[in-house]
TIMI-742826 format. One record per atom (N, C-alpha, C): residue in three letters; atom name; x, y, z. Coordinates in steps of 0.05 Angstrom, whole numbers. Atoms other than C-alpha are relative to their C-alpha. Example, Ala and Ser with C-alpha at 12.3 -4.5 7.8 and 13.67 -1.06 7.14 Angstrom:
<recs>
{rec "ALA" "N" {18 -24 0}},
{rec "ALA" "CA" {246 -90 156}},
{rec "ALA" "C" {18 24 0}},
{rec "SER" "N" {-16 -24 -1}},
{rec "SER" "CA" {273 -21 143}},
{rec "SER" "C" {-15 22 14}},
</recs>
This chain:
<recs>
{rec "UNK" "N" {-18 21 -8}},
{rec "UNK" "CA" {-31 381 202}},
{rec "UNK" "C" {27 13 8}},
{rec "UNK" "N" {-25 -12 -9}},
{rec "UNK" "CA" {31 399 242}},
{rec "UNK" "C" {24 -13 -16}},
{rec "UNK" "N" {-24 11 13}},
{rec "UNK" "CA" {102 387 214}},
{rec "UNK" "C" {6 -28 11}},
{rec "UNK" "N" {-5 25 -14}},
{rec "UNK" "CA" {111 331 265}},
{rec "UNK" "C" {-19 -22 -10}},
{rec "UNK" "N" {20 19 10}},
{rec "UNK" "CA" {46 297 243}},
{rec "UNK" "C" {6 -8 -29}},
{rec "UNK" "N" {-7 6 27}},
{rec "UNK" "CA" {66 302 170}},
{rec "UNK" "C" {25 -19 -2}},
{rec "UNK" "N" {-24 17 0}},
{rec "UNK" "CA" {135 271 185}},
{rec "UNK" "C" {-8 -28 9}},
{rec "UNK" "N" {9 26 -10}},
{rec "UNK" "CA" {100 214 223}},
{rec "UNK" "C" {-14 -15 -23}},
{rec "UNK" "N" {15 12 22}},
{rec "UNK" "CA" {54 201 163}},
{rec "UNK" "C" {19 -8 -22}},
{rec "UNK" "N" {-20 7 21}},
{rec "UNK" "CA" {111 203 113}},
{rec "UNK" "C" {17 -24 7}},
{rec "UNK" "N" {-17 22 -9}},
{rec "UNK" "CA" {151 154 155}},
{rec "UNK" "C" {-15 -27 2}},
{rec "UNK" "N" {15 24 -4}},
{rec "UNK" "CA" {94 104 161}},
{rec "UNK" "C" {6 -19 -23}},
{rec "UNK" "N" {-7 20 21}},
{rec "UNK" "CA" {114 40 123}},
{rec "UNK" "C" {-11 -27 7}},
{rec "UNK" "N" {10 28 -3}},
{rec "UNK" "CA" {88 -30 112}},
{rec "UNK" "C" {21 -20 -9}},
{rec "UNK" "N" {-20 19 10}},
{rec "UNK" "CA" {153 -61 87}},
{rec "UNK" "C" {4 -23 20}},
{rec "UNK" "N" {-5 23 -16}},
{rec "UNK" "CA" {163 -131 111}},
{rec "UNK" "C" {-24 -13 13}},
{rec "UNK" "N" {24 11 -13}},
{rec "UNK" "CA" {92 -142 135}},
{rec "UNK" "C" {-12 -21 -18}},
{rec "UNK" "N" {15 21 13}},
{rec "UNK" "CA" {52 -203 117}},
{rec "UNK" "C" {-28 10 -7}},
{rec "UNK" "N" {27 -7 9}},
{rec "UNK" "CA" {-11 -193 76}},
{rec "UNK" "C" {-18 -25 2}},
{rec "UNK" "N" {19 22 -3}},
{rec "UNK" "CA" {-70 -237 95}},
{rec "UNK" "C" {-27 10 -10}},
{rec "UNK" "N" {28 -6 8}},
{rec "UNK" "CA" {-141 -241 67}},
{rec "UNK" "C" {-18 -18 17}},
{rec "UNK" "N" {20 16 -14}},
{rec "UNK" "CA" {-203 -265 103}},
{rec "UNK" "C" {-11 -20 -21}},
{rec "UNK" "N" {14 20 17}},
{rec "UNK" "CA" {-235 -329 76}},
{rec "UNK" "C" {-29 5 2}},
{rec "UNK" "N" {28 -4 -1}},
{rec "UNK" "CA" {-306 -314 58}},
{rec "UNK" "C" {-15 -24 9}},
{rec "UNK" "N" {16 21 -10}},
{rec "UNK" "CA" {-353 -357 99}},
{rec "UNK" "C" {15 -21 16}},
{rec "UNK" "N" {-17 19 -15}},
{rec "UNK" "CA" {-295 -394 132}},
{rec "UNK" "C" {15 16 21}},
{rec "UNK" "N" {-16 -14 -20}},
{rec "UNK" "CA" {-264 -374 198}},
{rec "UNK" "C" {30 0 -7}},
{rec "UNK" "N" {-28 -1 4}},
{rec "UNK" "CA" {-192 -351 195}},
{rec "UNK" "C" {8 17 -24}},
{rec "UNK" "N" {-11 -15 22}},
{rec "UNK" "CA" {-146 -319 144}},
{rec "UNK" "C" {20 -17 -15}},
{rec "UNK" "N" {-21 14 15}},
{rec "UNK" "CA" {-99 -341 89}},
{rec "UNK" "C" {22 20 -6}},
{rec "UNK" "N" {-22 -17 6}},
{rec "UNK" "CA" {-30 -313 77}},
{rec "UNK" "C" {2 4 -30}},
{rec "UNK" "N" {-2 -7 28}},
{rec "UNK" "CA" {-24 -278 10}},
{rec "UNK" "C" {29 4 -8}},
{rec "UNK" "N" {-28 -5 6}},
{rec "UNK" "CA" {48 -256 14}},
{rec "UNK" "C" {12 20 19}},
{rec "UNK" "N" {-14 -19 -17}},
{rec "UNK" "CA" {98 -206 41}},
{rec "UNK" "C" {5 26 -16}},
{rec "UNK" "N" {-4 -25 13}},
{rec "UNK" "CA" {105 -132 25}},
{rec "UNK" "C" {31 4 -2}},
{rec "UNK" "N" {-28 -2 5}},
{rec "UNK" "CA" {174 -125 -7}},
{rec "UNK" "C" {9 27 -9}},
{rec "UNK" "N" {-6 -28 9}},
{rec "UNK" "CA" {171 -53 -33}},
{rec "UNK" "C" {-26 16 0}},
{rec "UNK" "N" {23 -18 2}},
{rec "UNK" "CA" {126 8 -34}},
{rec "UNK" "C" {9 26 -11}},
{rec "UNK" "N" {-5 -28 9}},
{rec "UNK" "CA" {121 76 -67}},
{rec "UNK" "C" {-24 16 12}},
{rec "UNK" "N" {21 -15 -14}},
{rec "UNK" "CA" {82 132 -35}},
{rec "UNK" "C" {1 30 -8}},
{rec "UNK" "N" {4 -29 5}},
{rec "UNK" "CA" {57 203 -44}},
{rec "UNK" "C" {-19 11 21}},
{rec "UNK" "N" {17 -13 -20}},
{rec "UNK" "CA" {30 247 12}},
{rec "UNK" "C" {-16 23 -14}},
{rec "UNK" "N" {18 -21 11}},
{rec "UNK" "CA" {-31 289 -11}},
{rec "UNK" "C" {-17 7 23}},
{rec "UNK" "N" {15 -10 -23}},
{rec "UNK" "CA" {-61 332 43}},
{rec "UNK" "C" {6 -17 25}},
{rec "UNK" "N" {-5 16 -24}},
{rec "UNK" "CA" {-70 286 104}},
{rec "UNK" "C" {-1 -31 -6}},
{rec "UNK" "N" {1 27 8}},
{rec "UNK" "CA" {-67 221 65}},
{rec "UNK" "C" {27 -9 -13}},
{rec "UNK" "N" {-24 11 13}},
{rec "UNK" "CA" {-6 178 47}},
{rec "UNK" "C" {-10 -22 -18}},
{rec "UNK" "N" {8 19 21}},
{rec "UNK" "CA" {-25 142 -17}},
{rec "UNK" "C" {23 -17 -7}},
{rec "UNK" "N" {-22 18 6}},
{rec "UNK" "CA" {16 81 -34}},
{rec "UNK" "C" {-9 -23 -18}},
{rec "UNK" "N" {2 25 14}},
{rec "UNK" "CA" {25 22 -79}},
{rec "UNK" "C" {20 -19 13}},
{rec "UNK" "N" {-16 20 -13}},
{rec "UNK" "CA" {51 -40 -45}},
{rec "UNK" "C" {7 -22 -20}},
{rec "UNK" "N" {-9 22 16}},
{rec "UNK" "CA" {92 -92 -82}},
{rec "UNK" "C" {1 -25 18}},
{rec "UNK" "N" {3 22 -18}},
{rec "UNK" "CA" {75 -160 -52}},
{rec "UNK" "C" {11 -26 -14}},
{rec "UNK" "N" {-10 26 10}},
{rec "UNK" "CA" {115 -224 -63}},
{rec "UNK" "C" {-19 -21 9}},
{rec "UNK" "N" {21 20 -7}},
{rec "UNK" "CA" {63 -279 -67}},
{rec "UNK" "C" {12 -23 15}},
{rec "UNK" "N" {-8 25 -14}},
{rec "UNK" "CA" {67 -337 -19}},
{rec "UNK" "C" {-3 -24 -19}},
{rec "UNK" "N" {1 24 18}},
{rec "UNK" "CA" {75 -406 -50}},
{rec "UNK" "C" {-29 -8 -5}},
{rec "UNK" "N" {27 9 8}},
{rec "UNK" "CA" {13 -427 -89}},
{rec "UNK" "C" {-22 21 -1}},
{rec "UNK" "N" {21 -21 0}},
{rec "UNK" "CA" {-23 -360 -85}},
{rec "UNK" "C" {-5 12 -27}},
{rec "UNK" "N" {4 -13 25}},
{rec "UNK" "CA" {-11 -330 -153}},
{rec "UNK" "C" {-17 -17 -19}},
{rec "UNK" "N" {19 14 18}},
{rec "UNK" "CA" {-68 -349 -201}},
{rec "UNK" "C" {9 0 -29}},
{rec "UNK" "N" {-9 0 27}},
{rec "UNK" "CA" {-29 -333 -264}},
{rec "UNK" "C" {31 -3 -3}},
{rec "UNK" "N" {-28 5 -1}},
{rec "UNK" "CA" {43 -349 -245}},
{rec "UNK" "C" {17 25 5}},
{rec "UNK" "N" {-15 -24 -6}},
{rec "UNK" "CA" {63 -277 -230}},
{rec "UNK" "C" {13 -2 27}},
{rec "UNK" "N" {-13 2 -26}},
{rec "UNK" "CA" {114 -272 -173}},
{rec "UNK" "C" {-10 22 19}},
{rec "UNK" "N" {8 -23 -17}},
{rec "UNK" "CA" {85 -206 -148}},
{rec "UNK" "C" {-29 8 -5}},
{rec "UNK" "N" {26 -14 3}},
{rec "UNK" "CA" {18 -173 -136}},
{rec "UNK" "C" {4 28 10}},
{rec "UNK" "N" {-2 -29 -8}},
{rec "UNK" "CA" {5 -99 -124}},
{rec "UNK" "C" {-26 8 13}},
{rec "UNK" "N" {24 -10 -14}},
{rec "UNK" "CA" {-43 -66 -76}},
{rec "UNK" "C" {3 30 5}},
{rec "UNK" "N" {0 -29 -5}},
{rec "UNK" "CA" {-61 7 -72}},
{rec "UNK" "C" {-17 5 26}},
{rec "UNK" "N" {15 -8 -24}},
{rec "UNK" "CA" {-86 42 -9}},
{rec "UNK" "C" {12 26 11}},
{rec "UNK" "N" {-10 -25 -12}},
{rec "UNK" "CA" {-72 98 38}},
{rec "UNK" "C" {-1 -1 30}},
{rec "UNK" "N" {0 -4 -29}},
{rec "UNK" "CA" {-56 117 109}},
{rec "UNK" "C" {-10 29 5}},
{rec "UNK" "N" {9 -27 -8}},
{rec "UNK" "CA" {-89 176 144}},
{rec "UNK" "C" {-2 1 31}},
{rec "UNK" "N" {3 -2 -28}},
{rec "UNK" "CA" {-100 202 214}},
{rec "UNK" "C" {-29 -6 8}},
{rec "UNK" "N" {26 4 -11}},
{rec "UNK" "CA" {-159 180 256}},
{rec "UNK" "C" {-11 27 10}},
{rec "UNK" "N" {12 -24 -10}},
{rec "UNK" "CA" {-207 231 284}},
{rec "UNK" "C" {17 8 24}},
{rec "UNK" "N" {-17 -11 -22}},
{rec "UNK" "CA" {-167 276 331}},
{rec "UNK" "C" {29 2 -8}},
{rec "UNK" "N" {-28 -2 12}},
{rec "UNK" "CA" {-103 269 288}},
{rec "UNK" "C" {21 -12 19}},
{rec "UNK" "N" {-20 12 -18}},
{rec "UNK" "CA" {-69 224 340}},
{rec "UNK" "C" {11 -26 -10}},
{rec "UNK" "N" {-8 27 7}},
{rec "UNK" "CA" {-66 155 309}},
{rec "UNK" "C" {-2 -3 -31}},
{rec "UNK" "N" {0 5 28}},
{rec "UNK" "CA" {-47 135 238}},
{rec "UNK" "C" {-14 -26 -6}},
{rec "UNK" "N" {16 25 5}},
{rec "UNK" "CA" {-96 84 208}},
{rec "UNK" "C" {0 -5 -31}},
{rec "UNK" "N" {4 8 28}},
{rec "UNK" "CA" {-104 46 143}},
{rec "UNK" "C" {-27 9 -10}},
{rec "UNK" "N" {26 -11 10}},
{rec "UNK" "CA" {-158 79 100}},
{rec "UNK" "C" {-19 -22 -8}},
{rec "UNK" "N" {21 19 6}},
{rec "UNK" "CA" {-223 41 92}},
{rec "UNK" "C" {-17 8 -24}},
{rec "UNK" "N" {15 -9 23}},
{rec "UNK" "CA" {-252 82 36}},
{rec "UNK" "C" {17 -3 -26}},
{rec "UNK" "N" {-13 3 25}},
{rec "UNK" "CA" {-235 78 -38}},
{rec "UNK" "C" {20 23 -3}},
{rec "UNK" "N" {-20 -20 5}},
{rec "UNK" "CA" {-171 115 -56}},
{rec "UNK" "C" {-9 19 -22}},
{rec "UNK" "N" {7 -18 20}},
{rec "UNK" "CA" {-181 178 -98}},
{rec "UNK" "C" {23 19 -5}},
{rec "UNK" "N" {-22 -17 7}},
{rec "UNK" "CA" {-124 214 -134}},
{rec "UNK" "C" {-6 13 -27}},
{rec "UNK" "N" {2 -12 26}},
{rec "UNK" "CA" {-118 261 -193}},
{rec "UNK" "C" {18 -17 -19}},
{rec "UNK" "N" {-17 14 19}},
{rec "UNK" "CA" {-86 235 -257}},
{rec "UNK" "C" {29 7 4}},
{rec "UNK" "N" {-27 -9 -5}},
{rec "UNK" "CA" {-23 277 -242}},
{rec "UNK" "C" {11 -14 24}},
{rec "UNK" "N" {-10 13 -24}},
{rec "UNK" "CA" {-17 247 -172}},
{rec "UNK" "C" {5 -30 -5}},
{rec "UNK" "N" {-4 29 5}},
{rec "UNK" "CA" {-26 175 -197}},
{rec "UNK" "C" {24 -4 -19}},
{rec "UNK" "N" {-24 3 18}},
{rec "UNK" "CA" {26 187 -252}},
{rec "UNK" "C" {26 3 17}},
{rec "UNK" "N" {-23 -3 -17}},
{rec "UNK" "CA" {75 209 -197}},
{rec "UNK" "C" {6 -27 14}},
{rec "UNK" "N" {-3 26 -12}},
{rec "UNK" "CA" {63 143 -160}},
{rec "UNK" "C" {11 -20 -19}},
{rec "UNK" "N" {-9 19 20}},
{rec "UNK" "CA" {71 102 -223}},
{rec "UNK" "C" {29 6 -8}},
{rec "UNK" "N" {-27 -7 7}},
{rec "UNK" "CA" {135 140 -241}},
{rec "UNK" "C" {19 -10 21}},
{rec "UNK" "N" {-17 10 -22}},
{rec "UNK" "CA" {164 122 -173}},
{rec "UNK" "C" {4 -29 -2}},
{rec "UNK" "N" {-3 29 3}},
{rec "UNK" "CA" {149 49 -184}},
{rec "UNK" "C" {17 -7 -24}},
{rec "UNK" "N" {-16 5 24}},
{rec "UNK" "CA" {178 51 -254}},
{rec "UNK" "C" {30 6 6}},
{rec "UNK" "N" {-27 -7 -7}},
{rec "UNK" "CA" {241 86 -227}},
{rec "UNK" "C" {14 -22 17}},
{rec "UNK" "N" {-11 21 -16}},
{rec "UNK" "CA" {250 28 -179}},
{rec "UNK" "C" {3 -27 -15}},
{rec "UNK" "N" {-2 24 17}},
{rec "UNK" "CA" {247 -22 -237}},
{rec "UNK" "C" {-20 -22 6}},
{rec "UNK" "N" {20 20 -6}},
{rec "UNK" "CA" {183 -56 -215}},
{rec "UNK" "C" {-7 -14 -26}},
{rec "UNK" "N" {4 16 24}},
{rec "UNK" "CA" {167 -113 -264}},
{rec "UNK" "C" {-27 5 -13}},
{rec "UNK" "N" {26 -6 13}},
{rec "UNK" "CA" {97 -86 -280}},
{rec "UNK" "C" {3 16 -24}},
{rec "UNK" "N" {-4 -17 24}},
{rec "UNK" "CA" {128 -42 -333}},
{rec "UNK" "C" {15 -14 -22}},
{rec "UNK" "N" {-14 16 20}},
{rec "UNK" "CA" {160 -98 -373}},
{rec "UNK" "C" {-19 -10 -20}},
</recs>
């Protein structure tokens, strides 16, 4: 990966985006919430991240104001386009601790 490609990957952000889920067996999608924060770690050609999502009204099933989603961005074949990863995320314990430490440093409520 070139320095320019690495910089593009590091800069990729989902802040402010709406999260939607498909309705199983029903056409359309439902709004889950909005991404209000994220922490990330670039490992090789993958940008692993945890997204903090502010639930939309009536979505939280236990009264929590936020949900958290993990995932990653990577380059498509040919290293031209950055895409959301479709496979299961895989990190070492050390790498995952770095992500969690970043979330804790930001004061995320999952550590209370």
